C-alpha positions, 0 to 999 in steps of 0.5 A, a space after each residue: 500499500 505504501 508503495 502504491 501511495 509513494 508512486 501515486 505521489 511521485 506521479 502527481 509531483 511529476 504532473 505538477 511540475 510539468 504543468 508548472 513548466 507549461 504555465 511559465 511557457 504560457 506567461 512568458 509567450 503572453 508577455 512577448 505578445 504583449 511587448 508585440 502589441 505595445 511595439 505595434 502601437 508605437 509603430 501605429 502612433 508613429 504613422 499617424 504622427 507621419 501622416 499628420 505632418 504630411 497633411 500639414 505640409 500639404 495644407 501649408 503648400 495649397 496656402 503659399 500657392 494661394 
């Protein structure tokens, strides 16, 4: 009986370690995705600023031609 309990405890312990490893990997992947999302937002902001600048320059050129 004790051997069965020891095997069960050992098996359960290994399963818990495996699950912990999988959860740690998932957390790291999510953190990586969050970083990627922040980069995308930064790129979008940069593109918006460039578009605004181009539009403003275009409008200034239009005004100068009047």
